[in-house]
C-alpha positions as CSV (number, residue, x, y, z in Angstrom):
1,M,-26.1,8.7,11.9
2,T,-23.7,6.6,9.9
3,T,-25.0,5.7,6.4
4,N,-21.7,4.2,5.1
5,T,-22.7,0.6,5.6
6,P,-20.0,-2.1,5.8
7,F,-19.4,-4.2,2.7
8,P,-21.4,-7.5,2.5
9,E,-19.5,-10.7,2.7
10,L,-17.7,-11.5,-0.5
11,T,-19.6,-14.0,-2.8
12,L,-17.5,-15.5,-5.5
13,D,-18.7,-16.9,-8.8
14,P,-17.3,-17.5,-12.4
15,D,-17.6,-13.8,-13.2
16,Y,-14.5,-13.3,-11.2
17,K,-11.2,-14.0,-13.1
18,G,-9.5,-16.9,-11.4
19,F,-12.6,-18.6,-10.0
20,P,-13.3,-22.0,-11.5
21,F,-15.8,-21.6,-14.3
22,T,-17.7,-24.8,-13.5
23,A,-17.8,-24.3,-9.7
24,E,-20.9,-23.2,-7.8
25,P,-20.8,-19.7,-6.3
26,C,-19.7,-19.5,-2.7
27,R,-19.0,-17.0,0.0
28,A,-15.5,-16.3,1.1
29,S,-16.1,-18.0,4.4
30,E,-17.1,-21.2,2.6
31,I,-14.2,-21.4,0.3
32,A,-12.1,-23.6,2.6
33,G,-14.8,-26.2,2.5
34,R,-14.3,-26.7,-1.3
35,G,-11.0,-28.5,-0.6
36,W,-9.2,-26.6,-3.3
37,N,-5.4,-26.6,-3.6
38,I,-3.3,-24.4,-5.9
39,L,-1.0,-27.4,-6.6
40,A,-4.0,-29.6,-7.7
41,D,-4.9,-27.2,-10.5
42,D,-8.3,-26.6,-8.9
43,L,-8.2,-23.0,-9.9
44,P,-7.3,-21.7,-13.4
45,F,-3.9,-20.2,-14.1
46,P,-2.7,-17.5,-13.8
47,I,-3.9,-16.9,-10.3
48,A,-2.6,-14.4,-7.7
49,V,-2.4,-15.8,-4.2
50,L,-1.7,-14.5,-0.7
51,Q,0.2,-16.7,1.7
52,R,-1.6,-16.6,5.1
53,S,1.5,-17.2,7.2
54,A,3.4,-14.3,5.6
55,L,0.4,-12.0,5.9
56,E,0.0,-12.7,9.6
57,H,3.7,-12.3,10.2
58,N,3.8,-8.9,8.4
59,L,0.8,-7.6,10.3
60,A,2.3,-8.6,13.7
61,W,5.8,-7.4,12.8
62,M,4.8,-3.9,11.8
63,H,2.5,-3.6,14.8
64,D,5.4,-4.6,17.0
65,Y,7.8,-2.3,15.2
66,T,5.7,0.8,15.5
67,Q,4.9,0.1,19.1
68,R,8.6,-0.2,19.9
69,K,9.3,3.0,18.0
70,G,6.5,4.9,19.8
71,V,4.7,6.0,16.6
72,L,1.3,5.4,15.1
73,L,0.5,3.5,11.9
74,A,-1.9,4.5,9.2
75,P,-1.2,2.1,6.3
76,H,-1.7,3.3,2.8
77,G,-4.7,1.5,1.5
78,K,-4.0,2.2,-2.2
79,T,-1.7,-0.8,-2.1
80,T,-4.4,-3.4,-1.8
81,M,-7.8,-1.6,-1.9
82,S,-9.1,-4.7,0.0
83,P,-11.7,-4.2,2.7
84,E,-10.7,-7.5,4.3
85,L,-7.1,-6.5,4.5
86,F,-8.0,-3.0,5.8
87,A,-10.0,-4.7,8.6
88,A,-7.1,-7.0,9.4
89,Q,-4.8,-3.9,9.6
90,L,-7.2,-2.1,11.9
91,E,-7.7,-5.1,14.1
92,T,-3.9,-5.5,14.4
93,G,-3.7,-2.0,15.9
94,A,-3.5,0.5,13.0
95,W,-4.4,4.0,14.3
96,G,-6.0,4.8,11.0
97,M,-5.7,4.4,7.2
98,T,-4.2,6.4,4.4
99,F,-5.6,6.9,0.9
100,A,-4.9,8.9,-2.2
101,T,-8.4,9.9,-3.3
102,A,-11.8,10.6,-1.8
103,Y,-13.2,7.4,-3.5
104,Q,-10.5,5.3,-1.8
105,A,-11.2,7.0,1.5
106,S,-14.9,6.0,1.2
107,V,-13.8,2.3,0.8
108,G,-11.7,2.6,3.9
109,I,-14.6,4.2,5.9
110,R,-16.9,1.4,4.9
111,S,-14.2,-1.0,6.1
112,G,-14.2,0.5,9.5
113,A,-11.5,3.2,9.5
114,R,-12.4,6.4,11.4
115,R,-9.1,8.2,11.0
116,I,-8.2,8.9,7.4
117,I,-5.2,10.7,5.9
118,I,-5.6,11.5,2.3
119,A,-1.9,11.8,1.3
120,N,-2.7,14.0,-1.7
121,Q,-4.0,17.4,-2.6
122,V,-7.8,17.6,-2.9
123,V,-8.8,20.2,-5.5
124,C,-11.9,19.0,-7.2
125,D,-15.4,20.3,-6.2
126,A,-16.8,16.8,-6.4
127,D,-14.1,15.4,-4.1
128,L,-14.6,18.2,-1.6
129,D,-18.4,17.5,-1.8
130,A,-17.6,13.8,-1.1
131,L,-15.4,14.5,1.9
132,D,-18.0,16.9,3.3
133,A,-20.7,14.2,2.9
134,L,-18.6,11.5,4.4
135,L,-17.9,13.6,7.5
136,A,-21.5,14.5,7.8
137,Q,-22.7,10.9,7.4
138,T,-20.1,9.0,9.6
139,D,-20.0,9.3,13.4
140,G,-16.5,9.9,14.8
141,L,-14.9,10.3,11.5
142,R,-11.8,12.5,11.0
143,I,-10.2,13.2,7.6
144,W,-7.0,15.1,6.9
145,F,-5.7,16.0,3.5
146,L,-2.7,17.8,2.0
147,V,-2.3,21.4,1.1
148,D,0.8,22.9,-0.6
149,S,-0.1,26.2,-2.3
150,L,-2.0,29.4,-1.8
151,A,-3.9,28.5,-5.0
152,Q,-5.3,25.4,-3.4
153,V,-6.3,27.3,-0.2
154,A,-8.2,29.8,-2.4
155,L,-9.8,27.0,-4.4
156,I,-11.2,25.4,-1.2
157,E,-12.4,28.8,0.1
158,D,-14.2,29.4,-3.2
159,W,-15.8,25.9,-2.9
160,A,-17.0,26.7,0.6
161,A,-18.4,30.1,-0.4
162,R,-20.4,28.6,-3.3
163,R,-21.7,25.8,-1.0
164,A,-22.3,28.1,1.9
165,R,-20.6,25.5,4.1
166,A,-19.5,26.2,7.7
167,R,-17.2,23.2,7.8
168,R,-13.4,23.7,8.2
169,F,-11.5,20.8,6.7
170,E,-8.5,19.6,8.7
171,V,-5.4,19.8,6.5
172,L,-1.7,19.0,6.6
173,L,1.0,21.2,5.2
174,E,3.0,19.2,2.7
175,M,6.7,19.6,2.3
176,G,8.2,18.5,-1.0
177,I,11.4,17.9,-2.8
178,P,12.7,20.0,-5.8
179,G,12.1,18.1,-9.0
180,K,9.9,15.5,-7.3
181,R,6.2,15.3,-6.4
182,T,3.9,17.7,-4.7
183,G,4.7,19.8,-1.6
184,C,6.2,23.2,-0.7
185,R,9.8,23.5,-1.7
186,T,11.1,26.2,0.7
187,L,10.5,27.2,4.3
188,E,9.3,30.6,3.1
189,E,6.7,29.1,0.8
190,A,5.5,26.7,3.4
191,L,5.0,29.5,6.0
192,A,3.1,31.6,3.5
193,V,0.7,28.7,2.9
194,A,0.5,27.9,6.6
195,E,-0.4,31.6,7.4
196,A,-3.1,31.5,4.7
197,I,-4.5,28.3,6.2
198,S,-4.6,29.9,9.7
199,R,-6.6,32.8,8.4
200,S,-9.0,30.7,6.4
201,S,-12.6,29.8,7.5
202,A,-12.5,26.8,5.2
203,V,-9.4,24.9,6.4
204,C,-7.4,24.6,9.6
205,L,-3.8,23.4,10.1
206,A,-3.5,20.1,11.9
207,G,0.2,19.2,11.1
208,V,2.9,18.7,8.6
209,E,3.4,15.8,6.1
210,V,6.2,14.6,3.9
211,Y,6.8,11.6,1.5
212,E,10.4,10.5,1.8
213,G,10.5,7.7,-0.8
214,S,11.4,10.1,-3.6
215,V,14.9,10.7,-2.2
216,A,15.8,7.0,-1.6
217,N,17.9,4.9,-4.0
218,C,18.6,1.8,-2.0
219,D,22.1,2.9,-1.0
220,S,22.0,3.0,2.8
221,E,24.6,5.7,3.2
222,H,22.9,8.0,0.6
223,D,19.4,7.3,1.9
224,A,20.3,8.0,5.5
225,R,21.9,11.3,4.6
226,A,19.2,12.4,2.2
227,V,16.2,11.4,4.4
228,T,17.9,13.0,7.5
229,E,18.2,16.3,5.6
230,L,14.6,16.1,4.5
231,V,13.5,15.3,8.1
232,R,15.5,18.4,9.3
233,R,13.7,20.6,6.8
234,V,10.3,19.3,7.9
235,V,11.1,19.7,11.6
236,E,12.2,23.3,10.8
237,V,8.8,24.0,9.2
238,A,6.9,22.5,12.1
239,R,8.9,24.5,14.6
240,A,8.3,27.7,12.6
241,C,4.5,27.0,12.5
242,D,4.5,26.3,16.2
243,A,6.4,29.6,17.0
244,R,3.7,31.5,15.0
245,A,0.8,29.6,16.7
246,L,-0.6,28.6,13.3
247,W,-2.1,25.3,14.4
248,S,-5.8,24.5,14.6
249,Q,-7.3,25.7,17.9
250,G,-9.5,22.6,18.1
251,D,-6.7,20.1,18.6
252,D,-4.5,19.2,21.6
253,H,-1.8,17.6,19.5
254,I,0.2,18.2,16.3
255,L,0.1,15.5,13.6
256,L,3.5,14.9,11.9
257,T,3.4,12.1,9.3
258,A,5.7,10.5,6.7
259,G,5.1,7.6,4.4
260,G,6.6,5.0,2.2
261,S,7.5,1.3,2.5
262,A,11.2,1.5,1.7
263,V,13.1,3.6,4.3
264,F,10.4,4.2,6.9
265,D,13.0,3.6,9.7
266,L,14.8,6.8,8.7
267,V,11.8,9.1,9.3
268,I,11.2,8.0,12.9
269,P,13.1,11.1,14.3
270,L,10.5,13.3,12.6
271,L,7.6,11.4,14.0
272,R,9.1,11.7,17.5
273,T,9.8,15.4,17.4
274,Q,9.9,17.0,20.8
275,G,9.7,20.5,22.1
276,L,6.7,21.8,20.4
277,S,3.8,23.6,22.2
278,R,1.6,20.5,22.0
279,P,2.3,16.8,22.0
280,V,3.1,15.2,18.6
281,H,1.2,12.3,17.1
282,G,3.8,10.8,14.7
283,V,2.1,8.7,12.0
284,L,3.8,6.3,9.7
285,R,2.0,5.6,6.4
286,A,3.8,2.5,5.1
287,G,1.5,0.6,2.8
288,C,3.3,-2.3,1.0
289,Y,4.5,-3.8,4.3
290,I,1.4,-6.1,4.5
291,T,2.5,-8.2,1.5
292,H,6.0,-6.9,0.9
293,D,7.6,-8.1,-2.4
294,H,10.4,-10.2,-3.8
295,L,12.5,-7.5,-5.4
296,N,12.2,-3.7,-5.0
297,Y,11.1,-3.5,-1.3
298,A,13.0,-6.6,-0.5
299,R,16.2,-4.8,-1.4
300,F,15.3,-1.7,0.6
301,L,14.3,-3.8,3.6
302,G,17.6,-5.6,3.5
303,Q,19.2,-2.2,4.1
304,L,16.8,-1.4,6.9
305,E,17.6,-4.7,8.5
306,K,21.3,-3.8,8.5
307,R,20.7,-0.4,9.9
308,E,18.4,-1.8,12.6
309,G,20.4,-4.9,13.3
310,L,17.5,-7.2,12.4
311,D,17.9,-10.8,11.2
312,R,14.6,-10.7,9.3
313,S,11.8,-8.3,9.0
314,L,9.0,-8.6,6.4
315,R,8.1,-11.6,4.2
316,P,6.7,-11.6,0.7
317,A,3.1,-12.7,0.8
318,L,1.9,-12.1,-2.7
319,S,2.8,-14.1,-5.8
320,V,1.2,-15.2,-9.1
321,W,1.1,-18.8,-10.1
322,S,1.2,-19.4,-13.9
323,M,1.5,-22.5,-16.2
324,V,3.9,-23.3,-19.0
325,E,1.8,-23.3,-22.1
326,S,4.5,-23.6,-24.8
327,V,8.2,-24.3,-25.2
328,P,8.5,-23.3,-28.8
329,E,12.3,-23.3,-29.0
330,P,15.3,-24.3,-26.8
331,G,15.8,-21.7,-24.0
332,L,12.3,-20.1,-24.3
333,A,9.1,-21.0,-22.5
334,L,5.8,-19.1,-22.6
335,L,3.8,-18.8,-19.4
336,T,0.1,-18.0,-19.0
337,C,0.7,-14.7,-17.2
338,G,1.0,-11.3,-18.6
339,R,0.6,-7.6,-18.0
340,R,-3.1,-8.1,-17.2
341,D,-2.1,-10.3,-14.3
342,I,1.2,-9.1,-12.7
343,S,3.1,-5.9,-12.0
344,Y,5.8,-4.8,-14.4
345,D,6.1,-1.0,-13.7
346,L,9.4,-1.3,-11.7
347,E,10.9,-4.5,-13.1
348,M,10.0,-7.9,-14.6
349,P,8.7,-10.6,-12.3
350,V,11.1,-13.3,-11.0
351,A,10.6,-17.1,-11.2
352,L,10.5,-18.4,-7.7
353,R,9.4,-22.1,-7.7
354,I,8.4,-24.8,-10.1
355,A,5.8,-27.5,-9.5
356,R,6.0,-30.2,-12.2
357,R,2.8,-31.2,-14.0
358,G,0.8,-33.7,-11.8
359,E,2.9,-32.9,-8.7
360,R,0.6,-32.0,-5.8
361,S,2.9,-32.2,-2.8
362,A,4.2,-29.0,-1.4
363,Q,7.4,-30.8,-0.4
364,A,8.1,-31.6,-4.0
365,V,7.9,-28.0,-5.2
366,Q,11.4,-26.9,-6.2
367,S,13.1,-23.6,-6.3
368,A,13.4,-22.3,-9.8
369,P,17.0,-22.4,-11.3
370,A,18.9,-19.2,-10.9
371,A,19.4,-19.0,-14.6
372,W,15.6,-18.7,-15.2
373,S,14.4,-15.2,-15.9
374,I,11.4,-13.4,-17.2
375,T,12.6,-11.2,-20.0
376,A,9.4,-9.7,-21.3
377,L,5.6,-9.6,-20.9
378,N,2.8,-9.3,-23.4
379,D,-0.8,-8.8,-22.3
380,Q,-1.3,-12.5,-21.6
381,H,2.2,-14.1,-21.9
382,A,5.4,-14.1,-19.9
383,Y,8.7,-15.0,-21.7
384,L,10.7,-17.3,-19.5
385,S,14.4,-17.6,-20.6
386,F,16.3,-20.7,-19.4
387,D,19.5,-22.5,-20.1
388,P,18.7,-25.4,-22.6
389,A,21.6,-27.4,-21.2
390,G,20.2,-27.1,-17.6
391,T,16.8,-27.7,-16.0
392,A,14.1,-27.0,-18.5
393,P,10.4,-26.3,-18.0
394,A,7.8,-28.5,-19.7
395,V,4.3,-27.8,-20.9
396,G,1.9,-28.1,-18.0
397,D,4.4,-27.3,-15.3
398,R,3.4,-24.6,-12.8
399,V,5.7,-21.7,-12.2
400,E,5.3,-19.3,-9.2
401,L,6.3,-15.7,-10.0
402,G,7.5,-13.2,-7.5
403,I,6.8,-9.5,-7.9
404,S,8.2,-6.1,-7.5
405,H,5.8,-3.5,-6.2
406,P,2.6,-5.1,-5.0
407,C,0.3,-2.1,-5.7
408,T,0.3,-2.8,-9.4
409,T,-0.4,-6.5,-9.0
410,F,-3.4,-6.1,-6.7
411,D,-5.2,-3.8,-9.2
412,K,-5.3,-6.5,-11.8
413,W,-7.4,-8.8,-9.6
414,R,-11.0,-8.5,-8.2
415,W,-10.3,-11.3,-5.7
416,V,-7.3,-13.1,-4.4
417,P,-7.4,-16.5,-2.7
418,I,-5.6,-16.9,0.6
419,V,-3.5,-20.1,0.7
420,E,-1.7,-22.1,3.4
421,D,2.0,-23.1,3.0
422,D,0.9,-26.4,1.5
423,G,-1.2,-24.7,-1.2
424,R,-4.6,-25.3,0.3
425,V,-7.1,-22.5,-0.4
426,T,-8.6,-21.4,2.9
427,G,-9.9,-17.9,2.4
428,A,-10.3,-15.0,0.0
429,I,-10.1,-11.2,-0.2
430,H,-11.6,-8.9,-2.8
431,T,-10.4,-5.5,-4.1
432,R,-12.3,-2.2,-4.8
433,F,-10.1,-0.4,-7.4
C-alpha cells in the first residue's frame, strides 16, 4: 500500500520570497488569472523566472536525443528539486529519476517516480532505514544506490544484522577517477567489492555506474579522449563482473549508467555496451538539461553540437531579473540581486537584457551592452560594471541576469514563476530543498 502521498497543489502567499506582499494568496493554477507581467513590475525584484518555451523545448529535445541514441533517461533531480518539474520530466518519457540523498529520493517518489538511482554512497543508518521504509511503503518502487568499498558493504551488512532485515538492496558498483570523487580506482579494487556484494545477504549487484564530468574541461579533443578512456575502464569492469557471474540473480538485465550535463554524448558507447550475458539498460543521468544555462553548460553544449553536427540543442530557461537601485559613480551600478538569489559557485552571472524603467513591451527590451559585466556579488547586491562613455543603466531599470550552473540558483528560491516570451506570468513551480 503506497503511503507516500503526492504533494498538494502549490499555494502561494507573501511568505514566499518574490510573491507580491499585498497580493491575495493563490494556487499555482490560478496565477495566470492575476494578469501579472515581469515587465510591469507586478512582482518584486529580484525574481528568478523560468521561460516556458525554453523549458518545453529542452524537455522535448532531450527525449528525442535519448530515443535516437537508444538509451534511457533518469534526470538528476538535485538540479531543481521541484515536484512540478519532476512530473514534467516523467511525463515527457523519463525512465526514472536520479538523486543524491534519501531525502531527495523521497521527494521524487512523492512526485511519481518509481525508478530511483541514488548516485551516491549510502552509509548512514537513518538513510538505510529511510530507503527500507520507502521500498516497503511504495508499490512498484525500485531504488539503486552506489557502492565503492568493502567497508561500505560491511557497514550495510551490519545495519541489516542489527535490524534483522531480510531485504537486499540493489546497488551499483561505482568506478571513479584518481584524485576526484568517489568510486573504485582500479579493476582489482572493483572486482573485490563486486565479489563481496555477490556474497552478501544485504546487497545485490545490479550494474556499474560512473560520473564522467570530473574529467571534462571543455576542450573537445581532450574530453573525447579522457571520457573514452574512462568508458573503456568501466566496460572492462562490467565484462569482468559478467565473466564471474556476479550480477543479481533477480534481474534479466544489467544496468550501466553515467551522468552529467556537459559531455553526455561521449558516454553513449558505455550505455550501449553489447556482448554481456544479459541485455544492458543504459541510463543517462543528465540533470541540468531541463533549464540549461548561459555560461558553463552553454560552452560544453557548444562542443557537443560540433561533435554531433547539431545547429542548436538546449536553450537557457532560467534567469534572474533584478533592478538597478543605485548608480553611485560613473561606471558602477548596484543591482537588487546577490548571493542569496543567484548562483556564483562557478562564475559570476552575466547581464543579458535591459528593460528601461516604465517600459512594458517585450519588443522594447534590449540586449545588454557587451561591455556590461557583473564583477562581484554581496549577499543582496550585484556590482554591474559599465563603460561611462557608452550605454549606462539608470535607477529603476530592470536587468535580466543569466547564470552559470542552475543547481545553485534553484536552491535559493522556494518558488519560481513560469513566464511566456512576452513576460506574462502563467504558471509556477516550487522547490523542496
